[in-house]
C-alpha positions as CSV (number, residue, x, y, z in Angstrom):
1,M,-109.9,5.1,-105.4
2,K,-112.2,7.4,-107.5
3,I,-114.1,10.0,-105.5
4,T,-116.5,12.1,-107.5
5,P,-117.8,15.0,-105.5
6,T,-121.5,15.7,-105.6
7,I,-123.9,18.0,-103.7
8,I,-124.7,15.1,-101.4
9,T,-121.1,14.3,-100.6
10,A,-120.4,18.0,-100.1
11,A,-123.4,18.3,-97.7
12,L,-122.2,15.2,-95.8
13,A,-118.7,16.6,-95.5
14,G,-120.1,19.8,-94.1
15,L,-122.2,17.9,-91.6
16,F,-119.1,15.9,-90.5
17,S,-117.0,19.1,-90.3
18,A,-119.6,20.9,-88.2
19,L,-119.9,18.0,-85.8
20,A,-116.1,17.4,-85.6
21,W,-115.1,21.1,-85.0
22,P,-116.6,21.5,-81.5
23,W,-114.9,18.3,-80.3
24,L,-111.6,19.5,-81.8
25,W,-111.9,22.9,-80.1
26,A,-112.9,21.3,-76.8
27,S,-110.0,18.9,-76.9
28,Y,-107.2,21.0,-78.3
29,G,-108.3,24.6,-78.6
30,G,-108.9,27.4,-76.2
31,A,-106.9,27.5,-73.1
32,S,-105.5,24.0,-73.4
33,G,-102.7,25.3,-75.7
34,G,-102.6,22.3,-78.1
35,T,-101.9,24.4,-81.2
36,V,-100.1,21.7,-83.2
37,E,-102.8,19.2,-82.4
38,L,-105.5,21.6,-83.3
39,V,-103.9,22.4,-86.7
40,V,-103.4,18.8,-87.5
41,G,-106.9,17.9,-86.4
42,T,-108.4,20.7,-88.4
43,L,-106.5,19.6,-91.5
44,L,-107.5,16.0,-91.1
45,L,-111.1,16.4,-89.9
46,I,-112.2,19.5,-91.8
47,G,-109.8,20.3,-94.6
48,L,-109.3,16.8,-96.0
49,P,-113.0,15.9,-96.1
50,A,-113.8,19.3,-97.7
51,H,-111.2,18.8,-100.3
52,L,-112.1,15.2,-101.2
53,F,-115.9,15.5,-101.1
54,V,-116.4,19.1,-102.2
55,V,-113.5,19.9,-104.5
56,G,-112.4,16.4,-105.7
57,L,-109.1,15.1,-106.7
58,K,-109.1,15.7,-110.4
59,P,-108.8,19.1,-112.1
60,A,-112.0,20.6,-113.6
61,D,-112.4,20.0,-117.3
62,Q,-111.9,23.5,-118.6
63,A,-110.2,24.8,-121.7
64,P,-106.7,26.3,-121.1
65,G,-107.0,30.0,-120.5
66,S,-110.7,29.7,-119.8
67,R,-112.0,32.2,-117.2
68,S,-115.4,30.7,-116.7
69,I,-116.7,30.0,-113.2
70,D,-117.0,26.3,-112.2
71,K,-120.7,26.4,-111.2
72,P,-120.9,22.8,-109.9
73,L,-118.0,23.6,-107.6
74,L,-119.8,26.7,-106.3
75,L,-122.9,24.6,-105.7
76,R,-120.9,22.0,-103.8
77,I,-119.3,24.7,-101.7
78,A,-122.7,26.2,-100.9
79,A,-124.0,22.8,-99.9
80,W,-121.0,22.2,-97.7
81,L,-121.4,25.5,-96.0
82,A,-125.2,25.2,-95.7
83,A,-125.0,21.7,-94.1
84,A,-122.3,22.9,-91.7
85,L,-124.4,25.9,-90.7
86,V,-127.6,23.9,-90.2
87,A,-125.7,21.2,-88.2
88,S,-124.1,23.9,-86.0
89,M,-127.4,25.7,-85.4
90,L,-129.1,22.4,-84.5
91,A,-126.3,21.3,-82.2
92,G,-126.4,24.8,-80.5
93,S,-130.1,24.6,-80.0
94,L,-129.9,21.1,-78.5
95,R,-127.2,22.2,-76.1
96,G,-129.4,25.0,-74.8
């Protein structure tokens, strides 16, 4: 399965992560004490989508020893964070 990360997939992953986190925290975080479940859920619902749809599975095409910045990766990270922030702010405003 070939997954090519783009700004759109990064933004969708950020949206998904922002919507999944409150459910994870309500179910396994806080005073409930489900630390293992919270860690596993965070890895599966936040870390894995972020890695697949923001970073990708193949290494960047850079020359060995190159110290240049991967600008497309930085743009995808920014899109992921921006989408998560907007989704969190909208969800918070809808809750009251």
